[in-house]
N, C-alpha and C positions, 0 to 999 in steps of 0.2 A: 733784353736779357731776362731769361726765366728766373722767377723767384724760387729760392730753395724751399723744400718741403717744410710746412709749418711744424714746429715742435709739438710733441704730445704733452710734455711736461714743461711748464714755465715755473721756475723757482722764484718764489715771492721776493720782492724787493724790500726787505725789512730794515727799517732804520732805527737808530743811526748806526750804520756800519756793521749791523748784524749780518746783513747780506754783503759780506766782504768780497774782495776780489778773489781771495783764495776759494771761497765757496762757489762763486759764479764760475770761476775757471774750471773747477772740478765738474760741475754740472754741464758746462759747455763741452768739455772733453768727452762726456758721455753721450753727446749727440742731442742734448736738449738745450733749452734756452736758459743760460745762467744770467742772473740779473743782479747788478750791484745797486745798493741803495744810494740815490743821489742826494739824500737829505743831509745837509750840513757837512758836505765833504770839504768845504774850505776850512772849517774848524777842525775836522778830523785830521786833515793833512798837516795843518799848522802844529797840532798837538803831537802827532807822530814824529814830526821833525824835531820838536823840542824834547822828545823822549829818546833822541839819538838815532832814530830810524833803524831799529834792530833788523838785521839781515840786509840792509842797504837797498831795499826794494824801491823806496821813494826816490833815492838819488839816481837809481838806474832809470826810473821813469822820467825824472827831470832831464836826464841827458838825452832823452828821446823827444822832448817837447819841441815843437816847431820853432819857437823863438827862444834862443839861448839867453837873450837879454832878460826876458821875463823870468825864465827859470833861475837865472843867477840872482835876480832881485829877491825872489821868494826864498830861495835857499839861504841867502845871506841874512835875511830878516828873521828866519825862524830856526834854522838848523843848529842844534847844540850837539857836537860830536860825542860828548860824554853824558848827554841827557841832562835833566833838570836837577838831579840830586835832591828830589823831594820838594823843590820850590814850586810856587804856583805857576800855572801856565801863563804865558804872556797873552794879553788880549789880542784879538784880531778884529779888523774892521767889519762892521755889519753891512749887509747888502740892502740898500734902500732903493727908492724909486730912482734916485740920482746918485748912485754910489761913487765912491772914490776910485781912482785907478788902482790903488793897492788892493781894494776889496775885489774888484773884477779880476785882477791878475791872480790872486790867490784862489778864487773860485775856478777860473779856467784851468789852472794847474792841478788843483785837487781833483776835479772831475776827470780831467784827462788821465791822470795817473791811475785812478781806480779802474777805469775802463781799459787802459793800455796794459796794465798788469794782468787783468782778467783775460785779455786776448793774446798775451805774449806767447809766441812760439806755436800757434795752432790756428786753424781756420774755422773753429766752431763759432756758434752764435752767442753774442753777449749783448744784453740790454741794460738799460739804466731806468730806475724807477724814481719818479718825481711826484711831488704833491702840489696840486693846484692851489692849495691853501698857502703854500710858501711862495707866493707869486714873485716877490722881488728877487728871489734867488734863481728863478728858472731860466731866464735868458742867458746868463753867463754859464750856468751849470750845463745846459744843453749844448751850448757852443763848445765847452770844454770836452764833453763826451764825444761830439762829432769830430773834433780834432784827433781823437783816438780811434775814429772810424767805428763808432758804436753801431750795432745792427738794429736795435729796437729802442724806442723810447716808450715807456709805460707811465701813465699818469692817472691818478684818482684824487679823491678828496675834493670834489668840486666838478665843475663843467668845463673841461679843457678845450674850449671851442677855438682858441687861437693858435694852438700848437701846430696843426698842419701847415698853416701859413708861415709860421716861424721856421719850420724845417725847410720849407720850399725856399724861403728867402736866404737862409744861411747856405744852402746847397748851391744857390745861384750866385753866391758872393755878395749878396745885398745885406743891408742892415736889417735886423729883426726888431719887431715891436711887440710888446704885450701890454694890454690894458690892465691897470692895477685897480682892484676894488678898494675904494677909500670911503670910510664912513663919513657921513655928513658932507659929501662932496657937492660942489656947485659947478664942477667942470670935469672934463675927462683927464685922467692922469695916465700918461703913457711912459713906459720904460723902453728906451731904445738902446740897442747895442750894435755897433757896426764892427764886424770882424777886422776890417781893414784898419780901423783906428788903432787897434791893439796889436795886430801882427804885421801889418804892412806887407812888405815883400816876402815875409816868412809865411804868409797865409797859404796853406795848400788847398788844392781842389777838394771840396767837402762832398761826401756822398750822403744822400738823404736816407736816414734810417726809416724803418717802418714805425708807425705810431699806433699803439693800442690804448684805447680809453677804458679805464676801469669804471664800470657803471653798476648800479644795483637794480634798475628797472628797465623794461623794454621801452618805456616812454622816452627815456633819455637816448637810447640807441636810435630810435626813429627820428628824434630831433637832430642828432648829430649827422645822421645819414642823409638828411633832407637836402643839404647844401654841399656841393663838392668842396667849397672853401673851408668847411669845418669838419669834413668827413674823415674819420680815422681809417686806418687800414684793417682794423678789427677791434673786437671788444673783449674785455675780461669781465664776466658777469659775477659779481661778488655778493654772496649771501651774508646774512646777519651774523653767522658764526665765525667769519674770517677775523683774523687778528688785526691789531692796530686800530686805526680810526675806521668807523663804519657809519653808514648813513643812519640817521635817526628813523624810528618808525613813522610811517605815514599817518597823518591825522593826530589826534590828541595822544600825547605820550602817557602811557600807563606803566607803572613800575611794579615788579613782582616783590615777593617778601624779602628778597635780598637787595632790593633797590636797583635791579637791572631793568632796562626798558623791555617791554613785552612786544614781540613782533607777531604779526598775523599774516593771513593769506594775502592781504593787500601789499605786503612787502616782498612777495615772491615774484621774480621776473617771469614773464610769459616767454618760455624758451622757443615755442613755436613761432611767435611773432619775431623774435630776434633772428631765428633761422631764415625766415622769409626775406630778411633784408639782403642776405646774400654775402655778407662779409664773414670771415672766419671769427669764431668766438671760442673762448675758453671759460670754464666754470671754476669758481673759487669759493672756499668756505665749506668745509666738511666733505672734501673729495680725496682725502689722503688714505686711500686703500685701493688695491687692484680692482675690487668690485665697483667702487665708485668711479674709478677711471673708465672702466668699461661702460658704466651707466651714462657717463658724460658723452662718450663717443656715440653711444646708441641714441642719445638725444640730439645728435647732429653737431655737437661741439668738436672743435679740432683737438681739444685736449683739456687739461686742467692747469690751474695755478695752485701751488701748494707752498705754504710758508712754515707752519709749525714743525713738520718733520725736519726741515732744513735748518730751522733755528736751533734745534737740538743736535744737529749733525756736528761731527768733529771739526769740520772746516769753517763753521760759522764764526763770526766775530764776537759772539757772546762770551763774556768772561768765563773761564773754566769753572770757577766756584759756583757761579749762578747756573751754569749748565748742569753741574753735578746735583745741585738742589732740585732742579727740574726733573732730572732723571730719577732721583730718589723718590720724589713725590709721585711721579708717574708709576714707579714700581710698587709703592705702598698704597696707591689709590687715593692719596690725600691731596693731590694737586688740584687746585681750584683756580679758574680764570673768571674774573668778574668783568662785566661790561659796564664800566663806570660812566654814568651819563654826565658827570660834572668834572672829571679829572682834567680833561683837555681844555685849554683856553680857546680852542677853535669853536667850541660848542658842539662838536661831534662826539658821540659816545666813543670810549676808548677802552680796549681790553687790557686788564692788568692781572698778572699772575700773582696770587697771594703767596709770597715767600718771606720767610723769617729774615730779619735784619734789613729788609728793603723798605722803600717808602710806601709800599702797599699797606703797611701797618700805620693807622692814623697817628699813633703816638710818635713814631719815627718822623713822620712828615711835620708834625707840629713842633718838633724840636729843631727843625731847620729854619734858619733865618730866611724870610721871604725876600728873594732877590732875583732880578732878571738882568743877566749880563751877557746872554747869548742872543736872544731876541729873534729866533727863527719863526716863532709863531705869533709875533706881534701883529697887530692890526693897524694899518695906516688910518689916520683920521684927519679931516681938514678943520682947522680952527676958523673962527669967524673972520680972522684977518687973511685967510687964504693959505696960511702956512700949514704944511703937513707935519703932523707929529705921529709918534708910534707908541702904542700902548698894548699892554698884555694883562689879562685878568689874573695872571699868576704873579705879577709884580707887586711890590709893596702897595698896600691898599690906598694910602694917602696919595701916592703918585698916580695910580690909576684913576682915582676920583678927580684929581686935579686936571687930568687930561680929558675929562668929560665922560669917563666911563661910569657905568651904573653900579650902584652898591650891590644889587642882587646878582650881578655877574661874578662876584668875588668868591662866593661860598663854594667850597669843595674843590677849587681849582688847584692844580699842581704844576710845578715847573717841570714839564716834560723834557725840555731841551737839555737841562743839566742832568736829569736822571737818565736819559737815553745815552748821553755821553758816558756816564758812569757805567752803563751796561757793558760797554766795550773796553773798559779799562782806562778811560780818559776823563775821569771825574776831576773837577777842579778842587784844588786844595786852598781853603780860605786862610786868611792871615792869622785867624785864631786857632788854626789847626783842624778845623772841621773839613772833612772830605765829603764831597757831594755823594749822596746815596743813589742806588739804582732803583728802577721800576721797570720790570720786564713785561713785555707784551707778547701774547700768544693768541692763537685761535681758541675758541671754546670747544671745538670738537677734538677730543683727545683719543678717540677710539682707534684711529689708525696708528697713532704713536704707541699706544699700549700693545697693539698687535705686533708692530715692528720690534718693540722691546722684547717680546717673547722670543723672537728670532735672534736678537742681538742684545742680551741682558746688560752688557757693559757699555752700551751705546753703539752708534752706527756712524758710518761715513755717508757723504752725499751719494756716492756711487752705490752703496748698499741700499739706500732708500730708493734710488731710481730702479735698480734691478728688481726690487720687490714690487714696486708700483707697476712696472711693465712686464712682470712675469718672467724676467730673465733668469733669476736665481733658481737653483734647484729646490 
């Protein structure tokens, strides 16, 4: 069966839930690749149900889930018809190397629903974006997306060498496996998920989605292409200015006067060598203008991946008040995005927009109680007795040190899990009344967004952004 023509524009999979199903759907309807963020969709789904499911979208997706028994259990556990009435969100189980059935079922349903809603009623392309760093969530998240017939899986923040095999196994009806990186390990740690164990006779025939690996250097592209077992179907080549997590500079890290890592020529991918591989590739990071799209195509790319323009679009999941602040700062020329080398507990630099009343201000973050109750960015570690524990450099210091963490890892770390949930209106309410604050991530290249704002001073839709990028608008 011939493959559909590759999209020119891939809308970035910005998490948590900034790349919402509404945004991905709109991009897909425009003939491009709409991408939902697959990060923490179990938690997003549980919290949306507890907020009463405004619009009834999640209940509609639940009715379409292949296993009505699983759908009923998740709905009964989390759905509050009238919403929470300001109460704290109920905790949901975390995804570990050996997760509980409840955790897997919530992940399956959450990822299914986001993809299903993005694809509902049309035949456009929809993808899901995952993070290699969030390894323990990926097996169930990808299966949930495949149950909704996702077209593309996109993954970065690491070396996703096992994903092609996982997709092959699921599409063949076999159990999938992922090797989990465990600090101080003396043995291999494997996460296994058998679709039949969870869906039984309700398991439909699964179609294998195409897989795109997000990379920053041609060396990684060559490595992944070397072996058919780990070869992706294409690459997204992401430069240092792209939003979210980014690869650290090669060699010794040097910081500029603002404390951001300094990138040099060694951090630029050799596009000619990537083109020689023969797989389609897209360019990301500072390609958000018609001229830059044309330059990417001229360099042999199939197109571009763009996040920042779509994060500010009307359909994104970002809270309206935060979106308004971003647009106001863009109009005034005061919007600054820092590449904080310490904020993320993953150790990867992380882009943070400096916005008033958010956790980008040190004083605001210092006022927050240090707590880790979502745990998506935790690192598994093996104790001397062989037991696996989970630690995060953003959790309370005494707990991290007790688990064998190093004191030098604690400085400057921020709880991104809770902050990113707050970005999309699902911040936890603590028992003392404290509401988790936001921390917005964007790319550092804002030139395209400024130019688009000149055409649409009050903000823009995803469709208007695509029309401008592709030269459709008058």
